[in-house]
NULOMI-783908 format. One line per field, with one value per residue (C-alpha): residue number from 1; residue in three letters; z negated, x negated, y. Coordinates in nm, 2 decimals, padded with zeros to 4 digits. Example, Ala and Ser with C-alpha at 12.3 -4.5 7.8 and 13.67 -1.06 7.14 Angstrom:
BEGIN
pos 1:2
code ALA:SER
c3 -00.78:-00.71
c1 -01.23:-01.37
c2 -00.45:-00.11
//
This chain:
BEGIN
pos 1:2:3:4:5:6:7:8:9:10:11:12:13:14:15:16:17:18:19:20:21:22:23:24:25:26:27:28:29:30:31:32:33:34:35:36:37:38:39:40:41:42:43:44:45:46:47:48:49:50:51:52:53:54:55:56:57:58:59:60:61:62:63:64:65:66:67:68:69:70:71:72:73:74:75:76:77:78:79:80:81:82:83:84:85:86:87:88:89:90:91:92:93:94:95:96:97:98:99:100:101:102:103:104:105:106:107:108:109:110:111:112:113:114:115:116:117:118:119:120:121:122:123:124:125:126:127:128:129:130:131:132:133:134:135:136:137:138:139:140:141:142:143:144:145:146:147:148:149:150:151:152:153:154:155:156:157:158:159:160:161:162:163:164:165:166:167:168:169:170:171:172:173:174:175:176:177:178:179:180:181:182:183:184:185:186:187:188:189:190:191:192:193:194:195:196:197:198:199:200:201:202:203:204:205:206:207:208:209:210:211:212:213:214:215:216:217:218:219:220:221:222:223:224:225:226:227:228:229:230:231:232:233:234:235:236:237:238:239:240:241:242:243:244:245:246:247:248:249:250:251:252:253:254:255:256:257:258:259:260:261:262:263:264:265:266:267:268:269:270:271:272:273:274:275:276:277:278:279:280:281:282:283:284:285:286:287:288:289:290:291:292:293:294:295:296:297:298:299:300:301:302:303:304:305:306:307:308:309:310:311:312:313:314:315:316:317:318:319:320:321:322
code MET:SER:ARG:SER:ALA:LEU:VAL:GLU:ASN:VAL:THR:ALA:MET:LEU:GLU:ASP:ALA:GLY:PHE:LEU:VAL:SER:ASP:ARG:CYS:ALA:ILE:ARG:PRO:LYS:SER:PHE:ASP:VAL:ALA:ALA:ARG:ARG:GLY:GLU:ASP:THR:ILE:LEU:VAL:LYS:ILE:LEU:GLY:ASN:ILE:ASP:ALA:PHE:ASP:GLY:ARG:ILE:GLY:VAL:GLU:MET:ARG:ARG:LEU:GLY:GLU:PHE:LEU:GLY:ALA:THR:PRO:LEU:VAL:ILE:GLY:LEU:ARG:THR:ARG:ASP:GLU:GLU:LEU:LYS:PRO:GLY:VAL:VAL:TYR:PHE:ARG:HIS:GLY:VAL:PRO:VAL:LEU:SER:PRO:ASP:THR:ALA:MET:GLU:THR:PHE:VAL:GLU:GLU:VAL:PRO:PRO:LEU:ILE:TYR:ALA:ALA:PRO:GLY:GLY:LEU:TYR:VAL:THR:ILE:ASP:SER:ASP:VAL:LEU:ALA:ASP:ALA:ARG:GLU:GLU:ARG:ASP:TRP:SER:LEU:GLY:ARG:LEU:ALA:ASN:GLU:LEU:GLY:VAL:SER:ARG:ARG:THR:VAL:SER:LYS:TYR:GLU:ASN:GLY:MET:ASP:ALA:SER:VAL:GLU:VAL:ALA:THR:LYS:LEU:GLU:ASP:LEU:PHE:THR:GLU:PRO:LEU:THR:GLU:PRO:VAL:SER:VAL:LEU:GLU:GLY:ALA:ASP:ASP:ILE:ASP:ASP:GLU:GLU:ALA:ALA:GLU:ASP:PRO:ASP:PRO:GLU:ASP:GLU:PRO:VAL:VAL:SER:VAL:LEU:MET:ARG:VAL:GLY:PHE:ASP:VAL:HIS:VAL:THR:GLN:ARG:ALA:PRO:PHE:LYS:THR:VAL:SER:GLU:THR:ASP:GLY:GLU:THR:ALA:ARG:GLN:ASP:GLY:VAL:THR:ASP:ARG:LEU:LEU:THR:GLY:HIS:SER:THR:LEU:THR:GLU:ALA:ALA:GLU:LYS:ARG:ALA:ARG:ILE:MET:SER:SER:VAL:GLY:GLN:VAL:THR:ARG:THR:ARG:SER:VAL:TYR:VAL:VAL:GLU:LYS:ALA:PRO:ARG:ASP:SER:VAL:GLU:GLY:THR:ALA:LEU:VAL:GLU:GLU:SER:GLU:MET:ALA:SER:ILE:ASP:ASP:SER:ASP:GLU:LEU:ARG:ASP:LEU:ILE:ARG:ASP:ARG:ALA:GLY:THR:ALA
c3 02.19:02.35:02.28:02.65:02.66:02.34:02.49:02.80:02.59:02.38:02.68:02.85:02.53:02.51:02.88:02.81:02.53:02.78:02.70:02.96:02.89:02.99:03.15:02.89:02.75:02.87:02.74:02.43:02.17:02.16:01.89:02.07:02.35:02.51:02.47:02.51:02.52:02.50:02.50:02.25:02.06:02.15:02.00:02.02:01.98:01.87:01.94:01.74:01.68:01.33:01.17:00.94:01.24:01.20:00.98:00.82:01.09:01.36:01.12:01.07:01.45:01.53:01.28:01.40:01.76:01.66:01.50:01.80:02.06:01.87:01.85:01.59:01.55:01.52:01.50:01.63:01.52:01.44:01.11:00.85:00.77:00.51:00.65:00.94:00.93:00.81:01.05:00.94:00.72:00.78:00.65:00.62:00.69:00.64:00.65:00.98:01.00:01.11:01.26:01.39:01.75:01.62:01.40:01.69:01.91:01.65:01.60:01.96:02.18:01.94:01.76:01.42:01.19:00.93:00.57:00.39:00.35:00.20:-00.08:-00.35:-00.57:-00.32:-00.09:-00.15:-00.02:-00.04:-00.24:-00.14:-00.49:-00.44:-00.32:-00.61:-00.86:-00.71:-00.70:-01.07:-01.17:-00.97:-01.18:-01.49:-01.58:-01.80:-01.72:-01.99:-01.84:-01.50:-01.66:-01.83:-01.51:-01.33:-01.61:-01.62:-01.86:-01.87:-01.78:-01.46:-01.35:-01.40:-01.19:-00.91:-00.92:-00.90:-00.59:-00.70:-00.46:-00.58:-00.51:-00.26:-00.55:-00.73:-00.41:-00.34:-00.69:-00.65:-00.32:-00.47:-00.76:-00.56:-00.24:-00.02:00.14:-00.08:00.11:00.36:00.67:00.69:00.92:01.14:01.36:01.06:00.86:00.92:00.66:00.73:00.79:00.50:00.53:00.51:00.80:01.03:01.20:01.40:01.55:01.92:02.07:02.16:02.54:02.50:02.30:02.61:02.72:02.37:02.35:02.67:02.55:02.22:02.38:02.61:02.32:02.26:01.93:02.01:01.84:01.90:01.93:01.89:02.00:02.28:02.66:02.64:02.44:02.31:02.28:02.30:02.25:02.26:01.90:01.77:01.99:02.22:02.44:02.75:03.11:03.37:03.11:03.03:02.71:02.70:02.55:02.75:02.74:02.83:02.95:03.02:03.18:03.51:03.75:03.75:03.81:03.44:03.42:03.70:03.50:03.20:03.42:03.55:03.19:03.09:03.36:03.26:02.89:02.99:03.18:02.87:02.63:02.88:02.86:03.14:03.18:03.31:03.36:03.36:03.58:03.72:04.08:04.19:04.52:04.53:04.34:04.11:04.01:04.01:03.85:03.63:03.77:03.83:03.74:03.77:03.47:03.65:03.71:03.36:03.23:03.43:03.31:03.14:02.98:02.91:03.19:03.45:03.33:03.34:03.69:03.81:03.66:03.82:04.16:04.14:04.01:04.27:04.01:03.98
c1 00.29:00.53:00.48:00.42:00.14:-00.01:-00.02:-00.19:-00.44:-00.52:-00.55:-00.79:-01.00:-01.03:-01.13:-01.39:-01.52:-01.58:-01.27:-01.08:-00.72:-00.40:-00.09:00.14:00.40:00.69:00.96:01.18:01.14:00.76:00.51:00.21:00.16:-00.17:-00.43:-00.79:-01.13:-01.49:-01.74:-01.62:-01.40:-01.03:-00.76:-00.38:-00.28:00.05:00.06:00.30:00.36:00.50:00.35:00.65:00.82:00.58:00.78:00.70:00.84:00.62:00.32:00.37:00.42:00.10:-00.11:00.03:-00.05:-00.39:-00.46:-00.33:-00.51:-00.84:-00.77:-00.75:-00.41:-00.45:-00.22:-00.32:-00.09:-00.06:00.12:00.35:00.68:00.49:00.14:-00.10:-00.34:-00.68:-00.98:-01.24:-00.99:-00.86:-00.51:-00.33:00.04:00.17:-00.17:-00.28:-00.55:-00.41:-00.63:-00.57:-00.67:-00.97:-01.08:-01.04:-01.25:-01.53:-01.51:-01.49:-01.64:-01.89:-01.95:-01.95:-01.75:-01.53:-01.64:-01.32:-01.00:-00.66:-00.51:-00.25:-00.40:-00.61:-00.91:-01.18:-01.52:-01.70:-02.02:-02.33:-02.37:-02.72:-02.84:-02.67:-02.83:-03.18:-03.14:-03.04:-03.33:-03.58:-03.49:-03.50:-03.15:-02.94:-02.58:-02.48:-02.69:-02.53:-02.19:-02.24:-02.36:-02.05:-01.80:-01.69:-01.73:-02.03:-01.80:-01.69:-02.05:-02.11:-01.81:-01.95:-02.27:-02.06:-01.87:-01.58:-01.50:-01.51:-01.31:-01.44:-01.52:-01.73:-01.91:-02.00:-02.14:-02.35:-02.50:-02.57:-02.75:-02.96:-02.99:-02.94:-02.64:-02.48:-02.15:-02.07:-01.85:-01.49:-01.49:-01.19:-01.22:-01.20:-00.96:-00.63:-00.48:-00.47:-00.14:00.00:00.20:00.54:00.45:00.29:00.59:00.89:01.17:01.22:01.54:01.77:01.74:01.36:01.35:01.31:01.00:00.86:00.93:00.73:00.44:00.43:00.48:00.17:-00.05:-00.02:00.01:00.29:00.33:00.66:00.68:00.97:00.86:00.60:00.64:00.59:00.79:00.50:00.12:00.00:-00.33:-00.46:-00.50:-00.58:-00.90:-00.99:-01.27:-01.33:-01.35:-01.48:-01.45:-01.08:-00.97:-00.73:-00.45:-00.13:00.11:00.46:00.77:01.11:01.43:01.61:01.37:01.53:01.36:01.31:01.15:00.91:00.81:00.74:00.54:00.32:00.26:00.18:-00.08:-00.24:-00.25:-00.38:-00.67:-00.77:-00.73:-00.88:-00.56:-00.36:00.01:00.30:00.67:00.92:01.23:01.51:01.42:01.08:01.09:00.71:00.40:00.32:00.38:00.05:-00.14:00.13:00.22:00.58:00.69:01.04:01.22:01.24:00.86:00.79:01.00:00.80:00.46:00.27:-00.03:-00.20:-00.45:-00.18:-00.01:-00.33:-00.41:-00.06:-00.09:-00.43:-00.31:00.00:-00.19:-00.46:-00.74:-01.04
c2 01.95:01.70:01.34:01.27:01.53:01.39:01.04:01.18:01.36:01.06:00.84:01.08:01.10:00.72:00.71:00.98:00.76:00.47:00.27:00.07:00.19:00.00:00.15:00.31:00.07:00.28:00.05:00.02:-00.10:-00.09:-00.14:00.02:00.27:00.16:-00.11:-00.01:-00.19:-00.08:-00.36:-00.61:-00.36:-00.37:-00.14:-00.13:00.24:00.39:00.76:00.98:01.35:01.27:00.95:00.93:00.76:00.46:00.22:-00.11:-00.33:-00.16:-00.19:-00.56:-00.62:-00.42:-00.61:-00.94:-00.85:-00.73:-01.07:-01.26:-01.05:-00.99:-00.62:-00.35:-00.18:00.20:00.50:00.84:01.12:01.49:01.53:01.40:01.57:01.78:01.85:01.83:01.53:01.65:01.61:01.36:01.17:00.82:00.76:00.43:00.35:-00.01:-00.15:00.03:00.30:00.64:00.92:01.27:01.33:01.53:01.24:01.00:01.23:01.24:00.86:00.74:01.02:01.18:00.85:01.02:00.78:00.93:00.92:01.01:00.81:00.91:00.70:00.76:01.03:01.21:01.18:00.92:00.80:00.48:00.51:00.30:00.15:00.03:00.37:00.54:00.30:00.34:00.72:00.73:00.50:00.70:01.00:00.79:00.90:00.69:00.61:00.85:01.13:01.09:01.07:01.40:01.57:01.44:01.51:01.14:00.85:00.62:00.34:00.52:00.57:00.20:00.12:00.35:00.14:-00.18:-00.07:00.15:00.43:00.79:01.10:01.35:01.59:01.34:01.23:01.60:01.64:01.32:01.43:01.78:01.61:01.37:01.57:01.26:01.09:00.83:00.77:00.49:00.55:00.42:00.12:00.22:-00.09:-00.32:-00.12:-00.30:-00.53:-00.90:-01.07:-01.26:-01.59:-01.41:-01.18:-01.43:-01.59:-01.47:-01.68:-01.67:-01.54:-01.83:-01.77:-01.79:-02.12:-02.34:-02.15:-02.15:-02.53:-02.60:-02.39:-02.58:-02.92:-02.87:-02.77:-02.39:-02.22:-01.97:-01.63:-01.46:-01.09:-00.85:-00.51:-00.57:-00.58:-00.96:-01.23:-01.43:-01.45:-01.81:-01.98:-02.33:-02.47:-02.12:-02.11:-01.81:-01.96:-01.76:-01.88:-01.63:-01.35:-01.43:-01.59:-01.89:-01.67:-01.62:-01.33:-01.46:-01.29:-01.44:-01.30:-01.25:-01.08:-00.73:-00.39:-00.36:-00.71:-00.62:-00.31:-00.53:-00.77:-00.48:-00.36:-00.72:-00.74:-00.41:-00.51:-00.85:-00.69:-00.49:-00.78:-01.03:-01.23:-01.40:-01.32:-01.51:-01.42:-01.70:-01.64:-01.84:-01.77:-01.63:-01.45:-01.42:-01.55:-01.26:-00.90:-00.71:-00.99:-01.14:-01.48:-01.56:-01.91:-02.05:-02.20:-02.54:-02.54:-02.44:-02.73:-02.98:-02.87:-03.16:-03.00:-02.66:-02.70:-02.75:-02.43:-02.23:-02.36:-02.26:-01.92:-01.86:-01.98:-01.75:-01.45:-01.49:-01.50:-01.72
//
């Protein structure tokens, strides 16, 4: 299957699952392909035939964007260099959950969450430690008795009852012994690693520094991106309060208004609709007010902005939004 066909299939699957899906981020470089939202759940999705192409830099960027936009980064792919991704299993690459299309279908369309995750050494499940302890005590089994039945040490059984995950083989034995489900689903939408201090900041390109300086001067916390269709995600003092269903975050682009820039502005508008984020593109000369919902603001206008409310009002007026 071509990557283009895979992207179309995944997009159609998300729409079938009730997600609002953005336009494809058909630009380079790019950290994600589409943004999607269902209810309060927002995901940023990278779609790959071979997930070995998902490297650490993209992983960090996706996790950073997820944190800034209140979204979960997610990879949907078919295989690694060595094997097909197994259905019903959640993999992890560079701190980001990875699903096969079949697993994504089960998770989002059929609403059957996966129970198994891959980690060094094999496939594992999360044991509900309280249920396991109760089941053992109801049988009046000692830790040693259960350890013998499983072929593990007494200490290992104690660790299971204190929250340690188990291999799929052990989990199967446990459920055969107690004839009841003991496993907890993998929380895909909470599965990404947090950003640490060393990963949390990027420096702006020199040509973007004036725009970043204005945003910071008027009270925004500015998060610079490197592989997204926008240059920054900004928010006021780290807050994400909503007005008329839209957060106070801003997606910002900056360049000469070329055909490629207009394409980026359209993508920004689509991603903004999904993430409930306003978008603005700063240009030297603006021939019109907006590009499909992304406000156009001239560099001279930007430099004269005095506070964040003034900028928001200007963006709303230019974009034609309430």
